[in-house]
C-alpha positions in Angstrom: 49.7 32.3 9.1 47.4 35.3 8.8 48.4 35.6 5.1 47.7 31.9 4.5 44.3 32.2 6.1 43.5 35.3 4.1 44.6 33.6 0.9 42.4 30.5 1.6 39.4 32.7 2.2 40.0 34.6 -1.0 40.3 31.3 -2.9 37.1 30.0 -1.4 35.3 33.2 -2.4 36.6 32.7 -6.0 35.4 29.1 -6.0 31.9 30.3 -4.8 31.8 33.0 -7.5 32.7 30.4 -10.2 30.1 28.0 -8.8 27.4 30.7 -9.0 28.5 32.3 -12.2 25.7 32.2 -14.8 26.0 32.2 -18.6 23.5 34.4 -20.6 22.3 32.5 -23.6 19.7 32.4 -26.3 17.7 29.2 -26.4 18.8 28.8 -30.0 22.4 28.5 -28.8 21.7 25.3 -26.8 19.0 23.4 -28.7 16.9 23.2 -31.9 13.3 22.4 -32.6 11.8 20.1 -35.2 8.2 20.6 -36.6 5.7 17.7 -36.4 3.9 15.8 -39.1 0.6 16.9 -40.8 -1.5 13.9 -39.9 -4.6 13.5 -42.0 -8.0 14.1 -40.3 -9.6 11.2 -42.2 -7.5 8.7 -40.1 -8.3 10.2 -36.7 -9.8 7.5 -34.5 -11.3 7.0 -31.0 -9.0 4.0 -30.4 -5.7 2.6 -31.6 -2.1 2.0 -30.8 -0.8 5.5 -31.3 -2.0 8.6 -29.4 -2.0 11.8 -31.5 -0.8 14.5 -29.1 -2.3 18.0 -29.5 -1.8 21.2 -27.6 -4.7 20.1 -25.5 -2.5 17.4 -24.0 -0.3 20.1 -22.3 -0.7 21.5 -18.8 -0.4 25.2 -18.2 2.6 24.8 -15.9 4.3 22.1 -17.9 3.9 18.4 -18.2 1.7 16.0 -20.3 -2.0 15.9 -19.6 -3.3 12.5 -20.7 -7.1 12.2 -21.3 -7.7 8.5 -20.9 -10.6 7.3 -23.1 -10.9 10.8 -24.6 -7.6 10.7 -26.4 -7.3 11.2 -30.1 -5.8 8.2 -32.0 -4.4 7.8 -35.5 -5.0 4.8 -37.7 -3.3 5.8 -40.9 0.3 5.5 -42.1 3.0 7.9 -41.2 6.8 8.3 -41.2 8.4 6.4 -38.3 10.5 9.4 -37.3 7.3 11.1 -36.0 6.9 8.5 -33.2 8.2 9.9 -29.9 10.7 8.0 -27.7 10.6 8.0 -23.9 12.4 11.1 -22.6 11.8 13.3 -25.6 11.1 16.9 -24.9 8.2 18.5 -26.7 6.8 22.0 -26.7 3.3 23.4 -27.5 3.6 25.9 -30.4 -0.1 26.7 -30.8 -2.7 27.8 -28.3 -6.4 28.2 -29.1 -6.9 30.5 -26.2 -6.2 34.2 -26.6 -4.3 34.5 -23.3 -2.2 31.6 -24.5 -1.7 29.8 -21.1 -0.1 26.7 -22.7 1.9 28.3 -25.5 5.5 27.2 -24.9 4.5 24.6 -22.3 7.0 21.7 -22.3 6.4 18.1 -21.6 8.5 14.9 -21.3 7.3 11.9 -23.2 6.7 9.1 -20.7 6.7 6.0 -23.1 8.3 5.0 -26.4 6.3 4.0 -29.4 3.0 5.3 -28.1 2.7 9.1 -28.9 2.8 10.9 -32.3 4.5 14.2 -33.1 1.8 16.4 -34.4 2.4 19.5 -36.5 1.4 22.0 -33.9 4.1 20.7 -31.5 7.8 21.1 -31.5 10.3 18.3 -30.7 13.4 19.7 -28.9 16.5 18.2 -30.6 20.3 18.8 -30.8 20.5 19.8 -27.1 24.0 21.1 -26.1 24.3 18.7 -23.2 27.7 20.1 -22.2 26.0 23.4 -21.5 22.5 22.5 -20.4 21.0 19.5 -18.5 18.1 18.1 -20.4 15.7 18.0 -17.4 16.8 21.5 -16.5 15.8 22.6 -20.1 12.3 21.2 -19.4 12.1 23.5 -16.4 13.4 26.5 -18.3 10.5 26.2 -20.7 8.1 26.1 -17.8 9.6 29.2 -16.2 7.3 32.2 -16.4 10.1 34.5 -17.6 10.7 32.3 -20.6 7.1 31.6 -21.3 6.3 35.4 -21.3 9.0 35.9 -24.0 7.4 33.1 -26.1 4.0 34.6 -25.7 5.3 38.2 -26.4 6.7 37.1 -29.8 3.7 35.0 -30.8 1.4 35.8 -33.7 -2.4 35.5 -34.2 -5.3 37.4 -32.7 -7.4 34.6 -31.2 -5.3 31.5 -32.0 -1.7 32.1 -30.8 1.3 30.6 -32.7 5.0 30.6 -32.2 7.8 29.1 -34.3 11.2 27.6 -33.8 13.0 30.8 -35.0 11.1 33.0 -32.4 11.8 30.5 -29.6 15.5 30.6 -30.6 15.6 34.3 -29.7 14.3 33.8 -26.2 16.9 34.8 -23.5 17.8 32.9 -20.4 20.7 32.3 -18.1 22.4 29.1 -17.2 24.2 28.2 -14.0 27.0 25.6 -14.2 25.9 22.2 -15.3 26.4 20.7 -11.8 24.0 23.2 -10.3 21.5 22.6 -13.1 21.4 18.9 -12.2 20.9 19.7 -8.5 18.0 22.1 -9.3 16.5 19.5 -11.6 16.8 16.9 -8.9 15.0 19.2 -6.3 12.1 20.0 -8.7 11.9 16.5 -9.9 11.3 15.2 -6.4 8.1 17.3 -6.2 7.0 16.2 -9.6 7.7 12.5 -8.9 5.7 12.7 -5.7 2.8 14.3 -7.5 3.1 11.7 -10.4 3.2 8.8 -8.0 0.1 10.1 -6.2 -1.6 10.4 -9.6 -0.8 6.8 -10.5 -2.0 5.5 -7.1 -5.2 7.5 -7.5 -5.9 5.9 -10.9 -5.4 2.4 -9.5 -7.8 3.1 -6.6 -10.3 4.7 -8.9 -10.2 1.7 -11.2 -10.6 -0.6 -8.2 -13.7 1.2 -6.9 -15.1 1.3 -10.4 -14.6 -2.5 -10.9 -16.2 -3.3 -7.5 -19.2 -1.1 -8.3 -19.5 -2.7 -11.8 -19.2 -6.2 -10.5 -21.6 -5.8 -7.5 -24.2 -3.3 -8.5 -24.3 -3.5 -12.4 -23.5 -7.1 -13.1 -25.2 -8.3 -9.9 -22.3 -10.5 -8.9 -22.2 -9.6 -5.2 -21.6 -12.5 -2.8 -24.8 -14.2 -1.5 -27.0 -12.4 -4.0 -30.2 -14.2 -5.3 -31.7 -13.2 -8.7 -35.3 -13.2 -9.8 -37.1 -12.1 -12.9 -37.0 -8.4 -13.4 -40.2 -6.3 -13.5 -40.7 -4.1 -16.6 -39.5 -1.0 -14.7 -36.4 -2.8 -13.4 -35.7 -4.0 -16.9 -36.0 -0.5 -18.3 -33.4 0.9 -15.8 -30.9 -2.0 -15.9 -31.4 -3.5 -19.3 -31.4 -6.9 -17.7 -34.0 -9.7 -17.5 -33.1 -10.5 -13.9 -32.9 -8.4 -10.7 -31.6 -9.1 -7.2 -34.1 -10.1 -4.5 -34.4 -7.4 -1.8 -33.2 -4.6 -4.2 -35.3 -1.7 -5.5 -35.4 0.9 -8.2 -36.1 4.4 -6.7 -36.0 7.9 -8.1 -33.4 10.2 -6.6 -36.0 12.3 -4.6 -36.9 9.1 -2.7 -33.3 8.4 -1.5 -32.0 11.8 -0.5 -32.7 14.0 2.5 -31.9 17.2 0.6 -30.8 18.7 -2.7 -29.4 22.2 -2.2 -29.6 24.2 -5.4 -26.9 26.8 -6.2 -27.8 27.0 -9.9 -27.6 30.6 -11.1 -26.3 32.0 -7.8 -23.0 33.6 -7.3 -21.5 36.1 -4.9 -20.5 39.5 -6.3 -17.0 40.6 -7.3 -14.2 41.6 -5.0 -15.0 44.8 -3.2 -18.6 43.5 -3.0 -18.8 40.0 -1.6 -15.3 38.6 -2.3 -12.4 39.2 0.1 -8.7 38.5 -0.3 -8.6 35.9 2.4 -11.4 33.9 4.1 -13.6 30.9 3.4 -12.9 29.3 0.0 -15.7 29.4 -2.6 -16.2 26.7 -5.3 -18.1 26.9 -8.7 -18.7 24.3 -11.4 -15.3 25.0 -12.8 -13.7 23.6 -9.7 -15.2 20.1 -10.1 -13.8 17.6 -12.6 -13.2 13.9 -12.8 -14.2 13.4 -9.1 -11.7 16.0 -7.9 -11.5 19.7 -7.0 -9.3 21.5 -9.6 -8.0 24.9 -10.3 -7.9 25.7 -6.6 -5.3 28.5 -7.2 -8.0 30.5 -9.0 -10.5 30.2 -6.1 -12.1 33.2 -4.5 -13.0 33.8 -0.8 -15.9 35.0 1.4 -15.9 36.5 4.8 -17.2 34.5 7.7 -20.2 36.9 8.0 -21.2 36.5 4.4 -20.5 32.7 4.5 -23.1 32.4 7.3 -25.6 34.4 5.2 -24.8 32.6 1.9 -24.5 29.0 3.1 -27.8 28.5 4.9 -27.0 24.8 5.1 -23.3 23.9 5.7 -21.8 21.0 3.8 -21.5 17.7 5.6 -19.3 14.6 5.4 -20.6 12.4 2.6 -22.3 15.2 0.6 -22.1 14.8 -3.1 -21.4 17.9 -5.2 -22.7 17.9 -8.8 -22.3 20.4 -11.6 -25.7 21.4 -13.0 -24.3 22.9 -16.2 -21.2 24.0 -18.0 -20.1 21.3 -17.5 -23.0 19.1 -16.7 -22.7 16.0 -14.4 -19.3 16.4 -12.9 -19.2 14.8 -9.4 -17.2 15.3 -6.2 -17.6 13.4 -2.9 -16.9 15.1 0.5 -14.7 12.4 2.1 -14.0 14.7 5.0 -15.7 17.7 6.6 -14.9 20.8 4.6 -15.9 24.4 5.3 -16.4 26.0 1.9 -19.0 28.0 0.0 -20.7 26.7 -3.1 -21.5 29.2 -5.8 -23.1 29.0 -9.3 -24.1 25.9 -11.2 -23.8 23.4 -8.4 -26.1 21.0 -6.5 -25.3 19.6 -3.1 -26.9 16.1 -2.9 -27.3 14.6 0.6 -28.0 10.8 0.7 -30.6 9.4 3.0 -28.2 7.0 4.8 -31.1 4.9 6.0 -31.7 3.9 2.4 -28.3 4.2 0.6 -24.7 4.6 1.6 -23.2 7.9 0.4 -20.2 6.2 -1.2 -22.4 3.9 -3.2 -24.6 6.8 -4.4 -21.5 8.7 -5.4 -20.2 5.8 -7.5 -23.7 5.4 -9.0 -23.6 9.1 -10.1 -20.2 8.5 -11.8 -21.4 5.4 -13.6 -22.0 5.6 -17.4 -25.6 4.5 -16.9 -26.5 7.4 -14.5 -24.5 9.9 -16.5 -26.5 9.0 -19.6 -29.7 9.5 -17.7 -28.5 12.9 -16.5 -27.6 13.9 -20.1 -31.0 12.7 -21.3 -32.8 15.0 -18.9 -30.7 18.0 -19.9 -32.3 21.1 -21.4 -30.9 24.2 -23.2 -29.7 25.0 -26.7 -26.1 26.3 -26.4 -25.4 25.3 -22.8 -26.9 22.0 -21.5 -28.1 22.0 -17.9 -30.5 20.1 -15.7 -33.1 21.5 -13.4 -33.6 20.1 -9.9 -37.1 18.7 -10.6 -35.7 16.7 -13.5 -32.7 15.6 -11.5 -35.0 14.2 -8.8 -36.8 12.0 -11.3 -33.7 10.0 -12.3 -33.9 6.4 -11.2 -31.2 4.6 -9.2 -30.7 0.9 -8.3 -30.8 0.5 -4.5 -29.0 -2.6 -3.2 -30.3 -4.3 -0.1 -28.9 -3.0 3.2 -27.2 -6.4 3.7 -25.2 -6.0 0.5 -24.5 -2.3 1.2 -23.1 -3.2 4.7 -20.7 -5.8 3.2 -19.0 -3.3 0.9 -19.7 0.3 1.9 -16.8 0.5 4.3 -14.3 -0.7 1.7 -15.6 1.7 -0.9 -15.7 4.6 1.6 -12.0 3.9 2.5 -11.0 3.8 -1.1 -12.7 7.1 -1.9 -11.3 8.7 1.3 -7.7 7.6 0.4 -8.1 9.0 -3.1 -9.1 12.3 -1.6 -6.1 12.3 0.7 -3.7 11.6 -2.1 -5.2 14.3 -4.2 -5.0 16.8 -1.3 -1.3 15.9 -0.9 -0.6 16.7 -4.5 -2.6 19.9 -4.3 -0.4 20.9 -1.4 2.8 20.0 -3.2 2.1 21.9 -6.4 2.1 25.4 -4.9 5.5 24.7 -3.3 7.0 23.4 -6.5 5.5 26.3 -8.5 6.9 28.8 -6.0 10.4 27.2 -6.0 10.8 26.8 -9.8 11.0 30.5 -10.8 13.3 31.2 -7.8 15.7 28.5 -8.9 15.6 29.2 -12.7 16.0 33.0 -12.1 18.9 32.6 -9.7 17.1 34.2 -6.8 17.7 30.9 -4.9 21.0 29.1 -5.5 21.9 25.5 -4.6 
């Protein structure tokens, strides 16, 4: 009996060893890469049926970064073989940044007959599916150990390039295919949650935009009565009619405060920065109504925060970038303790005059964004000074109309912020898990 038990234990150990055994391979052993097509610049367009993907469509840590109305389209003729199909794997083979953060970044095409295979991108083909799971291969390309090898063999001083032959020489290790599928499933769960949150955010943002457009731009709010517009009202709205009980006021008449952080920044680590503390934000952290690049944030001590932030941020505050980039907006849907540094304004609505959520959506509207850009100064970097920002006119709805919709808009904006925060919390976990799984430090 003792012999049988010992024999079973030994067999189990052998099975475990076989399960965890990894195969050292070159990427060229398990796949090939096809170059894209040289699309002609004369047929580039701002709209169309086919999106021309570029390296700018890739995220640093993998995945496709779609740009909405800023996409590049193609209106000319091209060979049909350069139209991607859903599920195709594509890798960025050129990076315009010297540090090459997206070189080798891999993405999965989300839709057939929509995206074009440009020459600076490589389509992954001839995958040895008996040796490597396709989804697992996607994660291999977005593993730091593999990306470092791609960067290390790249050419170019400022613009970095790689080529299929250099990618083929990249080394990696493969666990058994069953394990690859398990790992892909785990990582995909995180990616799917993040992607679903992104889709819900887009729907909610569009809902808020359409409500704002219908009520406050087209003047189709329920119960509204229109009259002939005054010359000043016509100049701001471009319409011959204007709602009764509404007004046009400059920003300085509808805010209680504008806190200006333009040109200010704490000093480097060892001076003002600390390794852990209260998070600091700059203009680079505000984009498309969200806080981004949080992993690159810096921190201040409590003592310096109290000295630096003479006025703490409040629920409903609007953060606006004053330059580089100009006019990006973020809404504080909940109380946040953070430090604002250079190139930012904190705009605090006078809630007796205008609801914060309505002012926020006004700031994000094309009409107000155009007024901000029109007041910008500077030659190489466009920015706006506080005195000019204060002069920008806004349409102020009646309190009756604001009360009808402000709660709905506030809830939408708050839910968008919650979904985005969930994704921000999921990404670090996924990014921490990926290298541990791909390297074999963690087995499943």
